[in-house]
C-alpha positions as CSV (number, residue, x, y, z in Angstrom):
1,X,74.1,40.2,-48.1
2,X,72.9,38.8,-51.3
3,X,69.4,40.5,-51.2
4,X,71.4,43.9,-50.5
5,X,73.7,43.5,-53.8
6,X,70.3,42.7,-55.7
7,X,68.7,45.8,-54.3
8,X,71.9,48.1,-54.9
9,X,72.1,46.7,-58.4
10,X,68.5,47.5,-59.1
11,X,68.8,51.0,-57.6
12,X,71.9,51.8,-59.6
13,X,70.2,50.6,-62.8
14,X,67.0,52.7,-62.4
15,X,69.2,55.9,-61.7
16,X,71.0,55.1,-64.6
17,X,67.9,54.9,-66.7
18,X,66.2,57.8,-65.2
19,X,69.4,60.0,-66.0
20,X,69.5,58.7,-69.7
21,X,65.8,59.6,-70.0
22,X,66.5,63.1,-68.7
23,X,69.3,63.4,-71.3
24,X,66.8,62.3,-74.0
25,X,64.2,64.7,-73.1
26,X,66.6,67.4,-72.9
27,X,67.9,66.7,-76.3
28,X,64.5,66.2,-77.9
29,X,63.3,69.9,-76.3
30,X,66.6,71.6,-77.9
31,X,65.9,69.7,-81.2
32,X,62.3,70.8,-81.0
33,X,63.3,74.5,-80.4
34,X,65.7,74.4,-83.2
35,X,63.3,73.0,-85.9
36,X,60.5,75.3,-84.8
37,X,63.2,78.4,-85.1
38,X,64.1,77.0,-88.7
39,X,60.5,76.7,-89.5
40,X,59.7,80.5,-88.4
41,X,62.7,81.6,-90.3
42,X,61.5,79.6,-93.5
43,X,58.0,80.9,-93.0
44,X,59.2,84.3,-92.8
45,X,61.3,84.0,-95.8
46,X,58.3,82.8,-97.9
47,X,56.1,85.3,-96.7
48,X,58.7,87.9,-97.9
49,X,59.0,86.2,-101.0
50,X,55.1,86.4,-101.4
51,X,55.2,90.1,-101.1
52,X,57.7,90.7,-104.0
53,X,56.6,91.8,-107.2
54,X,57.0,89.2,-110.1
55,X,59.7,91.3,-111.9
56,X,61.8,92.0,-108.7
57,X,63.3,88.4,-108.3
58,X,66.8,88.1,-109.7
59,X,66.0,85.2,-111.7
60,X,64.8,86.6,-115.0
61,X,64.5,84.0,-117.8
């Protein structure tokens, strides 16, 4: 009986750890996707800005 409880505790602990790892991996992948999307947006805006003529920007000193 004692061995069964020990084995059950170990099994439940492993399942919980595996579930948490999957959640972490899912969150990491989602965050990585968001960062790459933001990076692409910024790169696009910088490319657009680089194509503008120097006198076109709204900040004239």
